[in-house]
A tleap script that builds the chain and sets N, CA, C and O, in Angstrom:
source leaprc.protein.ff14SB
mol = sequence {
  NVAL ALA ALA ALA LYS MET LEU VAL GLU ASN
  TYR ILE SER SER GLN VAL ASN GLY CSER
}
set mol.1.N position { 173.818 -2.209 -133.818 }
set mol.1.CA position { 173.415 -3.254 -134.207 }
set mol.1.C position { 172.061 -3.497 -134.993 }
set mol.1.O position { 170.946 -2.976 -135.022 }
set mol.2.N position { 172.549 -4.287 -135.460 }
set mol.2.CA position { 171.338 -4.380 -136.718 }
set mol.2.C position { 169.546 -4.791 -136.063 }
set mol.2.O position { 168.493 -4.710 -136.695 }
set mol.3.N position { 169.726 -5.155 -134.850 }
set mol.3.CA position { 168.641 -5.968 -133.905 }
set mol.3.C position { 167.873 -4.113 -133.650 }
set mol.3.O position { 166.757 -3.707 -133.977 }
set mol.4.N position { 168.806 -3.507 -133.088 }
set mol.4.CA position { 168.350 -2.186 -132.300 }
set mol.4.C position { 167.980 -1.504 -133.392 }
set mol.4.O position { 166.901 -0.942 -133.205 }
set mol.5.N position { 168.584 -1.264 -134.807 }
set mol.5.CA position { 167.949 -0.609 -135.638 }
set mol.5.C position { 166.967 -1.166 -136.199 }
set mol.5.O position { 166.364 -0.417 -136.968 }
set mol.6.N position { 166.454 -2.501 -136.084 }
set mol.6.CA position { 165.104 -3.041 -136.634 }
set mol.6.C position { 164.056 -2.723 -135.822 }
set mol.6.O position { 162.913 -2.667 -136.277 }
set mol.7.N position { 164.367 -2.452 -134.379 }
set mol.7.CA position { 163.395 -1.961 -133.638 }
set mol.7.C position { 163.140 -0.695 -133.752 }
set mol.7.O position { 162.010 -0.233 -133.596 }
set mol.8.N position { 164.204 0.018 -134.046 }
set mol.8.CA position { 163.800 1.499 -134.488 }
set mol.8.C position { 162.917 1.817 -135.121 }
set mol.8.O position { 161.912 2.432 -134.767 }
set mol.9.N position { 163.346 1.229 -136.644 }
set mol.9.CA position { 162.350 1.383 -137.832 }
set mol.9.C position { 160.770 0.812 -137.855 }
set mol.9.O position { 159.805 1.053 -138.580 }
set mol.10.N position { 161.003 -0.117 -136.629 }
set mol.10.CA position { 159.645 -0.655 -136.485 }
set mol.10.C position { 158.625 0.027 -135.720 }
set mol.10.O position { 157.403 0.009 -135.867 }
set mol.11.N position { 159.418 0.692 -134.793 }
set mol.11.CA position { 158.611 1.482 -133.814 }
set mol.11.C position { 158.196 2.831 -134.775 }
set mol.11.O position { 157.041 3.229 -134.630 }
set mol.12.N position { 159.161 3.644 -135.858 }
set mol.12.CA position { 159.003 4.707 -136.247 }
set mol.12.C position { 157.338 4.377 -137.216 }
set mol.12.O position { 156.243 4.939 -137.173 }
set mol.13.N position { 157.950 3.038 -138.135 }
set mol.13.CA position { 156.713 2.704 -138.536 }
set mol.13.C position { 155.106 2.492 -137.938 }
set mol.13.O position { 154.010 2.602 -138.488 }
set mol.14.N position { 155.467 2.178 -136.715 }
set mol.14.CA position { 154.266 1.728 -136.226 }
set mol.14.C position { 153.322 3.077 -135.935 }
set mol.14.O position { 152.121 3.169 -136.189 }
set mol.15.N position { 154.195 4.121 -135.324 }
set mol.15.CA position { 153.658 5.297 -134.979 }
set mol.15.C position { 153.245 6.207 -136.462 }
set mol.15.O position { 152.231 6.893 -136.592 }
set mol.16.N position { 154.104 6.041 -137.292 }
set mol.16.CA position { 153.087 6.571 -138.731 }
set mol.16.C position { 152.395 5.819 -139.009 }
set mol.16.O position { 151.775 6.376 -139.914 }
set mol.17.N position { 151.885 4.617 -138.870 }
set mol.17.CA position { 150.597 4.112 -139.084 }
set mol.17.C position { 149.647 4.466 -138.447 }
set mol.17.O position { 148.584 4.913 -138.876 }
set mol.18.N position { 150.013 4.265 -137.232 }
set mol.18.CA position { 148.971 4.679 -136.116 }
set mol.18.C position { 148.257 6.011 -136.168 }
set mol.18.O position { 147.059 6.158 -135.926 }
set mol.19.N position { 149.366 7.261 -136.610 }
set mol.19.CA position { 149.150 8.281 -136.763 }
set mol.19.C position { 147.980 8.821 -138.091 }
set mol.19.O position { 147.740 10.017 -138.254 }
savepdb mol mol.pdb
quit
């Protein structure tokens, strides 16, 4: 599902930015 992919991508981006 596209929505699921978006959530995963957003989560990863947040983790990278947070780190």
